[in-house]
Legacy VTK file of the C-alpha trace (Angstrom):
# vtk DataFile Version 3.0
C-alpha trace
ASCII
DATASET POLYDATA
POINTS 286 float
-0.073 0.031 -0.002
1.127 3.459 -0.894
-0.041 6.755 0.862
-0.706 10.079 -0.335
-1.262 13.186 1.513
-2.929 16.197 -0.211
-1.796 19.467 1.301
-3.253 22.683 0.086
-1.636 25.734 1.333
-2.648 29.264 2.414
-6.386 29.081 3.461
-7.030 31.950 5.738
-9.774 34.400 6.933
-10.023 36.055 3.411
-10.350 32.894 1.364
-13.843 32.445 -0.317
-15.844 29.427 0.729
-16.881 28.858 -2.942
-13.110 28.423 -3.897
-12.519 25.541 -1.662
-16.026 23.971 -2.538
-15.202 24.192 -6.080
-11.808 22.557 -5.852
-12.393 19.846 -3.177
-15.843 18.702 -3.492
-14.798 15.882 -5.729
-12.286 14.873 -2.945
-14.717 15.187 -0.074
-17.520 13.125 -1.918
-14.865 10.305 -2.649
-13.939 10.153 1.084
-10.464 11.561 0.326
-9.208 13.931 3.238
-7.757 17.360 2.284
-5.184 18.866 4.481
-5.466 22.561 4.487
-2.371 24.388 5.702
-4.182 27.299 7.271
-2.831 30.829 8.153
-4.212 31.485 11.743
-4.124 35.246 11.611
-3.451 36.450 8.058
-1.450 39.755 7.437
-3.298 41.694 4.924
-0.181 43.264 3.313
1.815 39.897 3.351
4.544 39.669 0.530
6.427 37.040 -1.286
10.117 36.911 -1.119
10.437 39.111 -4.156
8.269 41.808 -2.651
4.930 41.027 -4.517
1.685 40.781 -2.920
0.638 37.431 -1.861
-1.544 35.578 -4.275
-3.903 34.476 -1.479
-4.815 37.811 -0.669
-7.796 39.721 -2.216
-6.787 41.947 -5.286
-8.095 44.989 -3.410
-6.145 45.874 -0.251
-7.946 47.232 2.762
-5.296 49.538 4.439
-7.576 49.918 7.477
-6.979 46.218 8.569
-3.531 44.809 9.205
-4.364 41.252 10.455
-7.488 39.106 10.410
-7.760 35.990 12.692
-9.573 32.760 11.112
-12.405 33.048 13.507
-13.576 36.260 12.053
-14.880 34.585 8.823
-17.640 32.575 10.480
-18.878 31.374 7.180
-15.505 29.629 6.208
-15.215 28.342 9.826
-18.633 26.722 9.699
-17.970 25.379 6.206
-14.804 23.852 7.352
-16.492 22.143 10.468
-19.450 20.946 8.529
-17.056 19.004 6.099
-15.034 16.672 8.154
-12.881 15.627 5.201
-10.843 18.827 5.829
-8.008 18.605 8.243
-6.390 21.756 9.458
-2.788 22.292 9.656
-1.003 25.208 11.273
0.508 27.382 8.422
2.845 29.808 10.397
1.042 32.580 12.347
0.520 35.699 9.985
2.417 34.344 6.919
4.975 36.979 7.097
7.832 36.413 4.603
10.311 33.772 6.092
8.423 34.126 9.341
9.967 31.221 10.928
13.477 31.762 9.745
14.689 33.586 12.721
17.014 32.771 15.662
14.855 34.430 18.632
13.370 31.527 20.453
11.040 33.961 22.299
9.595 35.322 18.908
9.321 31.885 17.432
7.596 30.419 20.436
5.259 33.586 20.527
4.251 33.012 17.070
3.664 29.394 17.356
1.622 29.862 20.467
-0.368 32.723 18.948
-1.161 30.763 15.743
-2.380 27.858 17.912
-4.601 30.238 19.917
-6.198 31.644 16.772
-6.796 28.348 15.328
-8.371 27.152 18.793
-10.551 30.335 18.744
-12.029 29.145 15.477
-12.596 25.607 16.843
-9.782 23.799 15.763
-7.711 22.949 18.820
-6.054 19.650 18.010
-3.870 20.424 15.062
-1.131 17.830 14.483
1.112 19.292 11.854
3.025 22.369 10.856
3.967 24.084 7.735
6.376 27.222 7.823
5.573 30.001 5.064
8.089 29.386 2.190
9.234 26.208 3.841
11.856 28.359 5.817
13.000 27.132 9.249
15.682 28.297 11.660
17.260 25.688 13.910
15.316 27.255 16.774
12.174 27.063 14.714
12.538 23.397 14.096
13.348 22.572 17.672
10.161 24.574 18.828
7.839 23.202 16.150
9.019 19.618 16.848
8.026 20.114 20.526
4.396 21.025 19.568
3.522 19.011 16.491
3.960 15.357 15.668
4.463 16.221 11.990
6.431 18.876 10.237
5.861 19.081 6.442
8.384 21.047 4.356
9.640 20.967 0.711
13.297 20.151 1.864
15.604 20.211 4.800
18.864 22.206 4.684
21.885 20.949 6.746
22.954 24.410 7.873
19.621 25.204 9.274
18.963 21.972 11.344
19.698 21.908 14.913
23.131 20.301 15.532
21.731 17.257 17.372
19.402 16.394 14.385
22.125 16.360 11.868
23.269 12.589 12.176
19.864 11.584 11.756
19.549 13.776 8.723
22.825 12.198 7.479
21.300 8.656 7.805
18.163 9.732 5.706
20.365 11.079 2.965
22.602 7.925 2.873
19.472 5.615 2.841
17.779 7.628 0.185
14.565 8.117 2.229
12.506 11.225 1.485
11.169 11.348 4.913
12.743 10.929 8.501
12.050 11.565 12.171
13.575 12.933 15.198
12.293 11.880 18.523
8.438 11.660 18.215
8.323 14.037 15.318
7.871 12.852 11.699
9.489 15.185 9.068
7.914 14.856 5.567
9.562 16.340 2.445
7.705 16.635 -0.889
8.439 16.391 -4.560
7.871 20.147 -5.216
4.538 21.716 -6.167
3.439 19.399 -8.820
-0.164 20.701 -8.887
0.855 24.363 -10.174
-0.275 26.538 -12.830
3.297 27.075 -13.818
3.521 23.552 -15.206
1.994 22.328 -18.430
-1.437 20.815 -17.663
-0.846 17.761 -19.557
2.363 16.914 -17.580
0.701 17.349 -13.991
-0.894 13.845 -13.612
1.861 11.815 -15.045
4.340 13.613 -12.671
2.097 12.810 -9.862
1.787 9.219 -10.872
5.659 8.847 -11.082
6.234 10.587 -7.697
3.866 8.164 -6.078
5.473 5.201 -7.734
8.871 6.203 -6.288
8.065 6.312 -2.694
5.690 4.778 -0.103
4.369 8.143 1.169
3.926 11.261 -1.219
3.010 14.757 0.012
1.126 16.448 -3.090
1.125 20.228 -2.456
-0.880 22.870 -4.223
-2.270 26.306 -3.539
-6.084 27.013 -3.786
-5.627 30.532 -4.956
-3.462 29.478 -8.228
-6.757 27.990 -9.629
-8.564 31.507 -9.210
-5.742 33.908 -10.471
-7.122 37.348 -11.297
-10.231 36.389 -9.486
-11.360 34.080 -12.298
-11.482 30.255 -12.085
-8.983 28.401 -14.320
-11.359 25.537 -15.539
-8.731 23.554 -17.394
-6.349 23.568 -14.265
-9.301 22.820 -11.961
-10.133 19.678 -14.358
-6.702 18.524 -13.681
-7.127 18.670 -10.052
-10.403 16.745 -10.224
-8.873 14.234 -12.410
-6.299 13.650 -10.055
-9.030 13.134 -7.413
-10.511 10.446 -9.716
-7.049 8.687 -9.836
-6.458 8.581 -6.456
-9.975 7.166 -5.564
-9.699 4.273 -8.101
-6.336 2.886 -7.401
-6.623 0.066 -4.911
-3.142 0.195 -4.064
-3.163 3.837 -2.792
-4.570 5.300 0.330
-5.128 9.164 0.777
-4.765 10.039 4.416
-4.482 13.067 6.576
-1.057 14.066 8.330
-2.454 13.102 11.713
-3.462 9.541 10.866
-0.021 8.590 9.153
1.936 6.144 11.115
5.747 7.329 11.598
7.063 3.861 10.982
5.140 3.465 7.772
6.442 6.791 6.505
10.106 6.211 7.225
10.625 2.390 6.687
11.207 2.409 2.909
13.593 4.317 0.472
12.369 5.268 -2.863
12.266 2.454 -5.365
15.341 1.959 -7.568
17.599 3.631 -4.925
21.196 2.178 -5.431
21.932 3.536 -2.023
18.868 1.762 -0.564
20.328 -1.558 -1.825
23.841 -0.881 -0.491
22.556 0.027 3.057
20.107 -2.933 3.042
23.174 -5.332 2.235
25.072 -3.812 5.147
22.440 -4.459 7.793
LINES 1 287
286 0 1 2 3 4 5 6 7 8 9 10 11 12 13 14 15 16 17 18 19 20 21 22 23 24 25 26 27 28 29 30 31 32 33 34 35 36 37 38 39 40 41 42 43 44 45 46 47 48 49 50 51 52 53 54 55 56 57 58 59 60 61 62 63 64 65 66 67 68 69 70 71 72 73 74 75 76 77 78 79 80 81 82 83 84 85 86 87 88 89 90 91 92 93 94 95 96 97 98 99 100 101 102 103 104 105 106 107 108 109 110 111 112 113 114 115 116 117 118 119 120 121 122 123 124 125 126 127 128 129 130 131 132 133 134 135 136 137 138 139 140 141 142 143 144 145 146 147 148 149 150 151 152 153 154 155 156 157 158 159 160 161 162 163 164 165 166 167 168 169 170 171 172 173 174 175 176 177 178 179 180 181 182 183 184 185 186 187 188 189 190 191 192 193 194 195 196 197 198 199 200 201 202 203 204 205 206 207 208 209 210 211 212 213 214 215 216 217 218 219 220 221 222 223 224 225 226 227 228 229 230 231 232 233 234 235 236 237 238 239 240 241 242 243 244 245 246 247 248 249 250 251 252 253 254 255 256 257 258 259 260 261 262 263 264 265 266 267 268 269 270 271 272 273 274 275 276 277 278 279 280 281 282 283 284 285
């Protein structure tokens, strides 16, 4: 059995309910869980690393409002709670640029705690996974996130950013060819890039997803809801690719789509990618 985790980033208090419903009704109706990496208290002037306004924000800025907690969008909260196929993941706190790439432990813990508080106020009090904005962590942020969450999901892990005590485990992961690893009770999951992205040719997306799933036992598929509604308009062909992906995942009997919180740590870390020469070497040495 292979496992797939669908992770959609950037749901926040300004996200229209209709966007999520349009994208994920085919998943929900098939019983496929959707993990929403949710911004607890979105900053209304959040920017990308190159200084552009974030795509998950409305096109028209309201200068009178600086931050909006998730609980203030009652319609969105009610919708998420009514559809149990959605699983909430803490996505930073305000989604400031490189928000958790900072060495100040007090500030890191403050943002982690405030983010958890804002999600709790919206009725999501048992969040089991964490995603940092732009996948950037400092060593301090890794340590503090691991203390609070059983799962950390990121695109990659950088040696120079890891806590010193974690590095030998990371080295073992690299030598074995495993995409995922763990430290203590925390599971650290990487992903193969944003395969579900409008920047890719549409005809290449599903084959790329199928190849990624075939290579490893657990695959995290990352997408961003707002990419399907650029300029406020639905991108029908791109949405169709997402729905085709739902159909593929639902009809494969050797696949199971799961939430972050239900994934067993041993399952995620017990096998290297297929075809890995390093895996064969390590296995031979055991």
